[in-house]
N, C-alpha and C positions, 0 to 999 in steps of 0.2 A: 503585574508584576508585585509578588509580596509571598510571606509565609502563612500558610493554613494547616490545620492537624485534621490529620489520616488515619478515621482507625484502620488499625493493623493486630495483627492479634496478640493479646495481653495487653490491650491498649489503645491506642493513641501514638500516634509519631507529626515531629515537623516533617513538614517538605516544603521547598518552595518552589514555588509556582508560577510560569509569564504565558500570556495567552493576550491575542489581539481581544483588546479591548469588544466589549457587547458580542461574542460569537461564540457559538454554542457547537458541538458534537463536531473540534477538530481532531485531525489525526493527533497522538496523541506520540510525543518522544519520550522517554523515560534517561531521566541525565544521569548519570553515577558518577559519584564521585572519586577524589582520588585521597592519600591516607589521609589526607589536611582536611575533608571534611568539606561539607556545605559553603565553601568561604565565598571570598565575589567572585573567582574566578571560573568556578560553577553557577555562581548566579547569573554573570554575564553570559555563558553559555546559555544557561535556557531563556534570559532576554532576547538572543540573537536567532535562537530560534524562533522562538515567539515573533520577531517581524520575518520570520518567512512561513508564518500562517500558521504553527504548531503553536499545540497545550504542551511546551513543556515542564515535567514533573521532577526536580533533584530534593529525595528523600531525604533525612540526616538518616542513614541505618548506622552510623554508629552510636545513637538517642540513649541507648541500655547502655552504652560499655564508656562513653562519656566525651568530654568534648577536647577534641587535638588542639584548639586553638589555646589551651593551657597550661599546654607541658611545654618543654625549651627545646628538643630534638627528635630527629625521626626514630629517634632508638629507642625515644620515653615512646614515642606515640604507637610503633610495634609493640614494644611491649605490654603495654597499662591499656590499648583499646584493638588494635587490630589482630591481635593476638589468640581475645576472645569473643571475633567474632563467628557465631560458623556462618556456610553456605545457607544452610536450611534455612535460617533467621533470615538474610535477607534475600533469598528466593520468596520467602513466605509476606513479607514486604512490599516486593515489588508486586508480587500477586496482589499484592491489597489496593498501592498505587491506581493500577489498570481497574478493578473493580470502582475505586472512588471517582476514577475519570469518568467512569459509565453512569454510575449512579448522579454524578452529581449535572449531569448533562454537560459538561464542558467538554469533556475529550471525546472519541471516539475507538473501544476498544482491538473492533475491526480490522482500524488502520490504524495500529500500534509498531512502534519500534523503539529499538535502545541503544544508547552508547555510551560508555566511560572513557576514564581515563585512565591509568598505570593500574591502581589498585581494582576503580571499575572498569576495565577493558578487562583485564580475566572473569570479571563478573559477569559481561558482557557474553561471553562465550558459554556459559554455564548456563543463563537463563535461557538463550536462545535451543538450547538444547529441552530446558526444560521443560520451555512452554511454543509450542509445534504452530499457535494460533498470533505467532507478531509474525509481523510483515517481513523486518529487515533486521539485523543487528549492527555496531559498528564500534566496532574494539580499536581503540587506540594503544596502543604501547604496552599493553597485558602479558604479563609472563605466562607461559605454556605449560611449561615443563617445571616439577620442583619433587620437593618430599611430602609426602600427603601428610594429612595428621586427624584429627578424630573429629574435628572441626572443618577439617577444608580437606574432605577424603580424595576430592578429582581434580584433574588438575583437565586444563582447555584439550591435550590432548587425547585425554582419556575419552570426552565427548564427542571428536571428531567423527563419530560412525554413527553416530546417534541425532546429527542436527537436521533438522526439515527446512529450518531455515537460513534466508542466505545470510550470511555474515562476511564483512569484509575490514581484515586487518592492516593496521595502518603505523608501520615499524621501521625505528631509526634503524640505519645500519652501523652504527657506532655506539650502542645501548648495551655499555656494559654488564647491565642488571637482567638481560633477553638476547643471549648470542646467536648470531644468525643463522647457528645450528639448528639449536632451537625453532626457530619460525623454522627451515625445512623440513623438519619433525614435523611440525604443524602439518608443513604444506603437501608432504607424504600422506599423514594420516588422511586429509579431508582430500586428496586429490584419492586414494583408495575406494574411499567412500562413495567416492562420487557426490561430495556435498556442494552444495551451492555456494556464492560465493569466492570470496580470492585473497589473498594476501599481497600487497604493496612495502614494500623493504625501500626506503628515502637514501638511500646512497651519504654516508660520511654525519648521516643525524643522529644526534645525544636522545637516549630518552626525552620526555618532555617537553618534546622539540615544538608541540602547539602552546603552551603554558608561557601567554607573554609575559606575565609576570615576575618570572625566571630566568636566569641569564640563561641558561636552557632554550629558548624562542626561539624558532628559526624562521622568521616572518615566510620565504617565500612556500618551503615547505610544508605549513601549516595553512596557509591559503591555496595552496593545493590541494591538501586534503581535505579539507574541509568543502570544499568544490565538490571532489570527490564522492566526500558523505551527503551532501545533499542530493546528487547526481542519485547517488546509490536509494536514500529514502525514495524518490519521483519514480526512478525505475523499478524499483518495487511496492507502488502503488499506496507510498506513504505521504 
């Protein structure tokens, strides 16, 4: 496990990569960060996946815009970094990560999936709509509905009809930032499009219930959702 430099449009990008030692052509999981960047928790998620036999790649998708660790508040992170990151940039960088997995021999892009948390959970839906070669996506409490902007023109609910990749959504029923009404809106869009996958809502769980370094952590729900994620990966050939 450790940091590597991966070729991306316009240069190279740091990525934290974890995999079983000495093994090649592994099923590959992209791990998409929260707004706090590729910090210790995201690195730990990558290592957990490596212990299950995966090549896990967590790219520093904010590298061009700045380091969230140097900012004092969520508000500053949103204003100075997140608001300047375009969906097109992120999708291009994720494409580059999978290309590197294949060219390096460490991963198998034909057995690839994506998972992400909070900000990264939204990206999971968008990337699954972009890349039909993925086997699966697992979105942890990513926003589903919102006001579009020039850099973020689409929301997950807008791409539900384009999904060819099974996506499992994992959401908290007491998440004030993602009302259950928007989850139901996404469910309806997925059902209307007959999209594969589905959404699980954990009643009374807050946002970031998997983040075991924050007060929002809820052990039972987090462990159940993790098991469901691993099962979903296996079920879909990853």
